[in-house]
N, C-alpha and C positions, 0 to 999 in steps of 0.2 A: 501495499501498499504505500503514496508515497505522501512523504508528510507534507505538512503546512507549511515550514520553517524550514527556512535553507540559511546557507552560509557564503552562496554563491550563487550571482543569480544565471536563470536558464532562459535559454532561448524561448518566447513565446510556444510556437509552433513544437517545440521538444514537448514540454507542459500540453499541449493539447491531445497530442499523439498518447502520452504516458497517462494522461487521465482519461481518454476514450478506451484505449484497451483496458486499465483497469474497474471503470465503469459494466465491458462486457464482461469481462470475469463477473465481475459480481453478481450481476444481470443473469448471465448463463446459470452460477452457481443458486442462488434463490429459485429461479423456476426448478430447478433438480430439486432444492428442500422442499419445495411446496408441493409437488408432484410426487414424493416421496421414493424417489428417483437416489438419494444419497443424502446422509448424515452428518449431522456439523459436525467433525473432528472434535478429536478432546487426544489430547497426548498426556497420560498419565505422570508420566516423568517428568516433564516438560512443567506441566502445573504444580504438581506436587513440589518441584524445586523453586520454583518462584513463589509456591506460596510459603516456602521455610525462609528463604531469602528475602520476603518483603517483611517478616515478621520480623525481624531484625532492622531495626533505626538506621544501621551502619553504611547501608545500600542505600539510604534516601539523602542522608548526611553529605554522603561522598561524591554523589551524583549531583546533589543540586551545586556543590561546590563548583562545577563548571558554569552555572551562571551566573552572571555577575552584570553590575548596572554603570552603566557609562554618564557619570553625573552632570557632564559637560554636556549630552543631548537632552536629559531629563529638563522638562519645564515643569516639573512637581503637582501634577494637574491627580497625581493620589487612584488614576485606576487602578492601575498594577498592585493597591495596595485594597484595593475595595473589592478586588474581584479574589484573589488569594484566599483558598478553602480552608487554610489553616493558620491564617494572621501570621504567616510567615513574614511580609511587609510589615514596614511601619513607617511613619513619618514625626520623626521631631527637628523641630526648627527649619523646616523646610528641606528639608534631606532625609531620603528612604534610604533605610537596609535592611539587609534581609538578613535574616537568622537562618541560617541552614541546620540548625538543630530541628529546625520544624519544619522547615520545608521537604514537600514532597514532588517534588520534579515535574509534575504538572503542565507548565509555562503557560498558563493561564497569566501571566503577569507580562511574559513576550508576544502573548498574540492581543492584550487590548493597548499594549504602550503606543500610541497613537504616534509617537517620534523614533521609534524602533532603538530604543535606550541600552538593550543586553544584548551581552553579550555570550557566546558559547564556548568556551573553550578557546576564550583572545581573539575569537571570528567573530565580526559584526553579522548578525543576525537578522535576515531578510525574510518581513511575511509575506507570507502567497495570501492572497486572500482563498476564503473554504467556500464549497456554495454549501448550499442547507437540503436534505434530501427530497424537499420537492421540486426546487429545481433542477436538481441530477436526474427524478422520474423525468420531466417534460422535456430535457433533451433526449433524452434515451429514445422518447416513445418519437419523436422529430424525427431522431434518426434513422431509427426501424422504418416510418412510413413512405 
């Protein structure tokens, strides 16, 4: 599945091709699922492994330490603070701070920043607009007809 955040720009035609392929594959899978011709895959070893890792707080703390805020780009709008589901971002004296011991790396802060002020592993994050399911469904029906 294509990520909605990138550190390097992609050619719009490449993005469209990737999204069209993913949309077609997802639609074919859903059709087979609804027709009873396939099952939702479950990978017990992987899911059990992820559950065990997730239970330990260290994995989230370590991952979240890759997320940084570029204070020169930040306009202190506090959108990121308001969107954080675990209150890992706080604003004091017009400065936003990330508490990596609370952060779960959901990247909602990154997605809602109007100035792309966040970095991932030192690289500028470029947000790619995402589409809701209804828009994708309508586009798919237009492609198929």
